Each structure stands twice: as C-alpha cells, then as structure tokens.
N, C-alpha and C positions, 0 to 999 in steps of 0.2 A: 621517567619511563612510562610509556603508554600501556595501559591495561588492555589486554586482549580478551574479550568475552569468550567463554568456552561452553561446549556441550559435550559431555563424555560419551553419550550414547546416541544412536540414531532412533528414529521411530518415536512412538508415544512415550516410552520410558525416558528418552532424552528430553522430550517436551515437559514431562513432569518435573525433571530436575531443573530445567531452565525456569519454569514457572515459580518453583520454590525459591530459587536463588536470584530472581530477577531484580528485586530492590537493591541487593548488595552489588550485583554486577553492574547495573546501570549507574549507581552512585560512583563506583570505582572508575567506570569508563568516562563519566562526566568530568572527572578530575584530571583527565589526560591533558598535558600541556598544549599539544597541537590543537586539540578541540577548543580549549579555553582561549587560545590566541585568535582562532577564527571567529569565535563568538564575540570576543571583545571588539574586534575590528568591525564586525557587522553592526554591533550596538552603537559604536562611536560614529559610524559613517552613513548608515542607512537614511538618517533624517535629511541628509543633503540631496538625496535622490528625488528628482522632480519629474523625470521622464523615463521612457523605455531606454533611450540612448544612454542616459546616465547609468542605469543599472547594467546594461550590456557592456558598457565601456569600462567597468571595474570588475576585473576577473574574480577577485576574492569575494566581492559582494554577490556576484552572479552565481558563483559556485555554491555558496551557502544557500542562496535563495532557491536555486533549482534543487539542491539536495534535500531541502525541507519538504519537497513534494515528490521525492523519489525520481527526479528527472536529471540527476547529475550527469548522465551520459550525454546530455544535450549541451553541455558547456561549449563545445566547439561549434555548435550550430547557431551562431550568433544572429544571422539574418532571419532564420526561422523564429527564434525566441523573441527577437525585436518585434516582429510582426504580431506574434501571439500577445505580447504585452501592449503594444501601441494600439491595436484594434480593440482591446478590452474584451469584455464578455457580455456587454449589454445588448448588442445587436445579434440577431439570429444567424447572420451570415459571417460573423467574425470567425477568424481561423480557429480560435480556441473552441468555439461551439461546433465547428465543422469537423474537428478532429475526432476520430473514434476513441482516442485515449482521453478520458474525462479528467485526467490529472492536469491537463493543460488549462482547462476551464477554471479549475480550482486555483491554479497558480496565477492566472490572469486576474481573476476576481480578487484575490488576496491583495494585489497591488493597486488595483483600481485605476489604471491608466485608461485612456481612450474615452473618457467622458468629460463633461464640462465641469465636473467637481474636482477639487484638489485630490492628488493621489493619496492613498492610505499610508504611504511610507513615512509620513510625518506625523501621524496621529499617535496619541498616547497609548503605550502598550503594544504598538505594532512590532517592534523589535523582539519583545519577549514572546509574543505569539509565534512569530516565525522561528525563533531560536528554539522554542520548545519542540516544534516539529523537526527542526534540523537535528537536535540532539538525539531524539528518538530514532530518526531515520538513519543516522550515522551508527547508532548502536545496532540496529537491525542489519545494516550493511556489513558490519564487522562480524556479526553472527553468521551472515550468509557466506562469508569466506570459508567457514567450516562446514556449514550445512544449510543449503538453500531452502530446504523444507522448513527449517526452524525460522528462517527469516520470513517466509510466507505466513507461517502460523502467527508470528508476532504482528504482521500486517493485519491479519484478520481480527485480532483482539483490539487493535487500535481503530480500524476503519469501519468494521461492520456495525458496532453499536451506534456509531455516529450516523451512518446511512439509515439504519433502522429507526433512529429517533427523529429523522427529518419528517416534515409534513409532505410526504410523497405518496402517490398511489403505489400499490404493490408492483404494477408493471414498470412504473418509472424507477422504482428502487432496483428492480432487476436489470433494467437497461443501464443504470449507473454501475452496477457490479460487472455487467458484461463488457462495459467500456473501460474497466480498470484492469489492466493486464495481471497484476499480482492476485487480485481477488478472483478474477475469472479462472486463473490457473487452479486456485484452491477449490473452487466449486466444480470445475471440470473433473478434477482428480477425485474429489470426495464423492461425487455423484456417479463416478464410473463412466463418464462421457468420452467418446472418442474425439481425438483432436480435429477430425473432419467436421465436427458440429459447427465450427466457425464458417464453413462454406455454405451453410443454409441461409435462407433469407432471415431477416431479423425476427419476424413474427414466429417462424418455425423454431428458431433458436430459443426464443422466449418460452414457447410452449414446452420445448424439450427440457429446459432448465426447471421449469415449474413442476412438470410431471415427475421428473426424477427426484426433485427435492421432496415432493410429497411421499414418494415411495421410500426414499432412504432416511429422511429426517422426520417424516410424519406431518409435514406442514410445508406449504409452498409460499407462505407469506414472509417477506423479509422482516416484518415487524417482530418475528420470533427472536431475532438476534439482539433485541433490547435486553434479553436475559443472558447473563454470563454462562449459564448452564447450556444454552443452545449453541453459543459460540464454541464452547468446549466440545460439544458433541460433533460439530462440524469439523473441528481441528482433529479430533480422534479419527473420524472417518477419512479425512485427508491424509493424515500421516500413515494410517494403516494401509490404505490403498496404494499410497506412494511407495511404501516399503515393499508391498506385495509386487508392485510393478518392477522394482529393482531386482526381485528374485525370479522374474518371469522366465520360465523355461528351465529352472533349476529345481530338480526333485530333491529338495533338502527338508529336514525337519522344520526349519524356519519358514520355508515357503508353505509347507502343509499347515503349520500353525496359523500363518497369516491368512491362508485361504479359509480356514475355519472361522477366523475372526471376521473376515469380510462377509461371510455368509450370515453372520449375526448382526451385521450393520443394516 
C-alpha cells in the first residue's frame, strides 16, 4: 500500500506540523512499492544510457530523470527534451541556456551530453544522486496534491540554501531564482508583488525583487538563505500572504487576523 503524505492544516500551522513530521513521512513514502520499483529500474538501467536518444527512448528512465528536476510534465515533449539534452549546457546558445526556466539547464548539466567527454550517466554515484532528487521531488509532488503551498515551501527548503551557497554574485543568484518557477512564485507571494511584475524588463524585475526583499525580509542578498532561520522567515511570509490572498474580499475573523499578521511582516 502506498503511503500518502498529509498536512492537516493550511497556512503556517500546517507547515509547522509538516516540518515536525517530515522525517517520518518521507521515510514511509520512500518505502512505497511503486516508488521502489521505479528507483530500482533506474539504478539498473541508467548506466547503459550513452546519448540523449537513449534516455528519451526509455519512458521509465525519462520519467524518473525529468521528475528529479521537477520537469515531469515534459515527458510527452520528447523532441524538446532530446534537444535540451543533446545540445548540453556548455555553449551559451544551447537551448537549455536560452530557456527562461533554469531547471532545464540543471537537467542538461546533470547528464553531460553534448560535449566531447563521456556522459555522466555512467559515472560512480550518478544513479544515487539523481534518485535522491527524484525521491524528494515525488514526496513534494504528493504533498502538492493536498496543498500546493506546502509543496512550494518544501521546494524553498531544498533549493534556496543550495543557490545561496553557490559562488554567485547577488544579481546572478536573483536571476537564478527568477528563472525557477516554483521559487519565483514563493518570492512573488512572500514579497507581495503583483503577477504583472513578470512583464517588466529583467533589470526592472531584479530591482523590484531586491527592493521588496530588503523591505520585507530586511536584506536583499540571497546569501542570507544559507541560514535556515532566514528560509523559515521567507516561508512564513509566503504562507501568511498566500492564505491572506485566499481570504481576499472576505470580511472574516481569519482574514482580519491574517491582515494583522501581514502588517507585522
């Protein structure tokens, strides 16, 4: 029987519950037979993949590989994914680099096709690294079927510290976040930005994100998210504002309380 992760409450109280029970829930989910079969198949067969065509030609391998990077919806888009993989990420004009969604670059880089070097799919530890990502992404996706905000919050705890820890300039880190749809959604909501901000040119968007981050979080440098406390502050702001938005136009005690909380952020 497959374990279904659960969150009994919405908002920050739900996140507190999920954070407290995360080790037990993830362990139970990892023991699910269907997940175990997919992971075993990937581990046994990925070493034989030598090209983009090999990966795209195996539905089960491709589904696991894409899911590991949050791109599972692209499984039917085989021609697009083949190009992303075959061109690699070494050249600036490669499709993975031209895409606004930076997850494609991470996906292409992970496999290492499109260069004169052997692909990374046959290197020691490759399967384990991809499967660790896959297992976490599948857990997040299962949580998202109940509450999409919780899925996004989990994404923040996984990806933000990694981005903050890279050797990137502050602007480059911001552009990475702006090009990652889940993280962008978190920041837009937490910082109270309108959806139309995406229509501005990139430099204007960057300045807007940085200014609002400084106002709401007290710092505009992504390096702040190396600290778990700062990630938690962002998640609290995100969940509070998201819940407030869900009560928009409703003159209820919950809406009033959330309005007061928003003013304190």
